[in-house]
N, C-alpha and C positions, 0 to 999 in steps of 0.2 A: 346336275339334276339327272335322275334316271327314271324312265317310265317302264314299268313292267306290265306285260299283258300276256296271259297264257305262258307259252314257253319262250317268249321274246323279251329281251332286255335292251331298251333303247337308251343309249348314253347321249345326253344333250350338252353340247358346248363344253367339252371337258377341259378343265384346268387342273392338272394333276401334280404340278410341281410342289415341293416342300415349302414351308413357310420361308419367305424371303429369297427363294431360289428360282422362281419362275420368270420373273421379269423386273424391270427397273421401277422406280417410283413413278406414279402418273402425275404427281404435283410436287413442286418444290416449296412453295410458300403459302398457297391457299389453304391446304391441309397438310398435316405433318408428313414430311418426306420419309417414306418407308418403302423398302423393296417389297414386291408383291409375290404371292399373296401374303396378307398380314396375319393369317391364321394357318394352322396345319389342317390337313384333311381329317375328318372325323374317323374314329377308330374302325368303323364298319365300312368305310368307303371302298377300299381296295378289293375286299371280298365281293362287294356288289359289282364294282367295275369289271372285275375279272370274268363276270358272267355275261358281259356285253355280247349281244348278237348283231346289233346295228348301231350306227352313230348318226345323229342328226346335228347339222351345223348351221347356225343362223347367220354367222359372219366370221371374219378372220382375225379379229383383234386378239391379242395374246391372253386376255382374261377369259376368252371363250375357246381358244385352242392354243395351248402352249407347247413348248418343245417336248416336254415329257409325254404329253397326251399324243402328240404326233408319233413319237417313238412307239408308244403302246399300240396305237391304231395300225401302224405299219408292221409291227412284230406279229400281231394277231391277224393281219390282213382283214380287218373289220370292214364289212360293207358300210359305205357312207352315203348318206342322202344330203344334198345341199342345193343351194340356189344355182340356177343356170349361170349366174354371173360369177360364181366362185369356182366352178368346175375346173377351168383351165389352170388356175393357180394351185388348186389342191392336187390335181394330177401331176403337175410339175414337182410337187413335194413327195410324190410317190405313194399317195393315198389311194385306196380302192374305192373309187366313186362308182356306185352301181346305179344311181338314179339322180336326176336333176329335177328341180321343181321350178315352175315359172309363176309369176305373179298372176293371181286371179284365175289360175288354171288348176283343175282338179285332176289328179292322176291316181292310179292304184298304188296302195301301200299296205303291205302286210294283211292282205285280204280285206282291207278297208280302203280309205282314201286319204289323200293329203293335198292341201291347197296352199300355195304361197300367198302371203299377205304382206303388202308393202309396210315397211317400217322406216321411220325417220329418226336418225341417231343424233338428236340435238335440236335446240331452238335456234332459229335464224341461220347465220352464215356457217356456223361450225358443222352443221349437218353434212355439208358437201364434202369437206376433206375427211370426215369420218367414214365415208364410203358407203357402199350398199349393204343393207341388212334385210333379212327376210324373216317375217313371222310365219307360223304354220298353223293351219286349222286341220285337225286330225280327227277322223271318225273311224273307229275300229269296231268289228263285230262284237256285240254284247258288252260294249264298254261305253262309258260316258264320253261325249265329245270334248275335246280339249283345244283351247286356243293359246298357243305360245306366242305372246305378242312380241317377244324379243326385245332388244335394246331400242326403245322408241319413245318419242314424246306422244302426247295424245293428238291424234289426227282424225280427219274425216274417215279414213280407211279403218282405223281402230274402232271408231264409233259404229261404222257399218257392220263390222263383224259382231260386236257386242249386241247391237239392236236387231239385226236381221238374221244372223246365223244362230244367235242365242246359245252359245256354248254352255255345256254343263259345268266345265271348269275353265277358268281363265287365269293365265299366269302373267303377272306384271312385274317388270324389273323396277325395284322401288328405292334404290340407293341414292337417286338424284346425283349421279356421277357428274363431276365438273373438273375441267383442267384449270391451270393457273389463269388462263385467259379465256374470254368468251363465255357464252351462256351455258347452262347445264346441258348434259348429253342425254339425260333421262328425265322422266316426268318430275316436275316440281310437286310438292305435297298436294297442292290444290288439284292437280291433274290426276294424281294417284287416287284421291278421294272421288274425283269425277269418274274415273275408270271403275272403281268399286261400285259407286252408285248406279252406273249404267250397265253393269254386268248383271245378267238375269239370274245367275246362280252363284256358286262358290268361286272365290278368288284366292289364288296362292300368290303371296308376295315374296319374291326372291331377289337375288343380287344385292344382299345386305351384309355389311360388316366383314367383307372378305378382301376387298381391295382398298387402297388408301385414298382414292379420290371419291368415295361414296360416303357422305357424312350422315345420312339418315340411319338411325339405329332402329332395331326392332322395338325397343321400348318407346321411342318417340313416335313411330308409326302406329303402334297399338294405342297410345294415348290419343292421337288425332282421330283414329277410326272410332274409338269409344266415344269421343266427344260428338261424333256425328251419327251415333247409333249404328255403326257399320262393322263393329268388331266381330260380331257373331257370324257375319257373312265372309270374313276374311281369315285365311290360315296364314300364319307367319311362322313357318317351320324353323326349328333349331337345326344346326348343322348335323347331318346324319339322320334326321327324323324321317320315319317311314309313315306315309299316309295311305290309308285304304279307302277306295271309293267303290 
């Protein structure tokens, strides 16, 4: 995902490896075992990525920061913004960390503000070994506010941002990722529906059909949203699609 504002191009959680080249399969038997990503980058991706002025990282899993993305960020010395909990590891990898963000603290960001929002990467026990994740609430001058909820299930913190901050755009990871064991790592369908219902404005559904442990398809999600009269409120972009707000 890339966010463009004025002359700034913010790359979010880059996975830039070619189809089947970035990482191992995430499941062996629950879903078809395939090396990730399971698709190629869209044709327009690299031209856009090459314009990157800043990079925002929610957490350190390989489908959010792979080796090719790390090499790109280092070769261009791209300024990176991340969670305070990830700073040390990213610096050890040689990345250019210019700013860290803490949970529920607002700091300056590109003439606007950014605030870290807690995210819980899974239901029940699995959330702990999945590690820390941070969502971001971003307000930039003359732009719509945006809530990047990151890899998370629906929590009281997520609900707080939707109901109290009232973001103009909310992004929800919608693939219902799950490993061979334990509960899902992302929102189940009923919680995606809840997220959309409780969002005051437009929702973008992402994290779909790119890695092998995410079974929800765009078609399935669109059907469920339509059955709840929520389809018009939700954008389900195709790979490479550009949306103007």
